[in-house]
C-alpha positions in Angstrom: 26.0 -0.6 131.2 29.1 0.5 129.8 32.3 0.5 132.2 31.7 4.7 132.7 27.8 3.5 133.6 25.7 5.1 130.8 24.0 2.9 129.0 24.5 1.9 125.1 21.8 2.1 122.2 21.4 -1.8 121.5 22.2 -2.1 117.8 18.8 -2.5 116.6 17.7 0.7 117.2 21.1 2.2 116.3 20.7 1.0 112.9 17.1 2.1 112.9 18.7 5.6 113.9 21.1 5.5 111.6 19.7 4.0 108.3 16.7 5.7 108.4 18.5 9.4 108.4 20.3 7.7 105.6 18.1 6.6 103.3 16.6 10.3 103.5 19.5 12.0 102.3 19.6 9.8 99.4 15.9 10.3 98.6 16.8 13.7 98.9 19.8 13.7 97.0 18.2 11.5 94.2 15.2 14.0 94.2 17.5 17.1 93.8 19.2 15.4 90.8 16.1 15.0 89.2 15.6 18.0 89.3 18.7 18.6 86.6 16.2 16.9 83.7 14.4 20.6 83.5 15.7 21.0 79.7 14.5 24.8 79.8 17.4 25.2 82.8 19.8 22.5 82.0 21.9 20.9 78.7 22.6 17.9 78.5 23.3 14.6 76.7 22.1 11.2 76.4 25.2 10.0 77.2 25.3 12.1 80.5 22.5 10.5 81.8 23.6 7.2 81.4 26.4 7.7 83.2 24.8 9.4 85.6 22.5 6.7 86.0 24.5 3.9 85.5 27.2 5.1 89.2 24.0 5.2 90.8 22.9 1.9 90.1 26.7 0.3 90.6 26.9 2.7 93.9 23.1 0.9 95.1 24.3 -2.5 93.9 27.6 -2.5 95.9 25.6 -1.1 99.0 22.7 -3.9 98.6 25.7 -6.5 98.4 27.4 -5.5 101.9 24.3 -6.5 103.1 24.2 -9.9 101.5 27.6 -11.1 101.8 28.6 -13.0 104.6 31.2 -11.1 105.4 33.4 -13.7 107.1 34.3 -16.0 104.5 35.4 -13.8 102.0 38.3 -14.7 100.5 41.1 -12.8 98.9 42.4 -14.0 95.6 43.8 -12.3 92.3 
């Protein structure tokens, strides 16, 4: 119980609730992005596609890395 008397959601439950919603949004956004592949509707170059998916891969790597880092031992370097 918190000072206000309301019980707090356990961290594991909060993670599951939020991660499921955010993952669903990411998957839906990727599904929608895939619809842009329709050449009857859109015109694009291979370079544009490579740039899009390079950025998507980078964002996925960055997010995945945040889950595997030992955040306490990250030191600053120039």
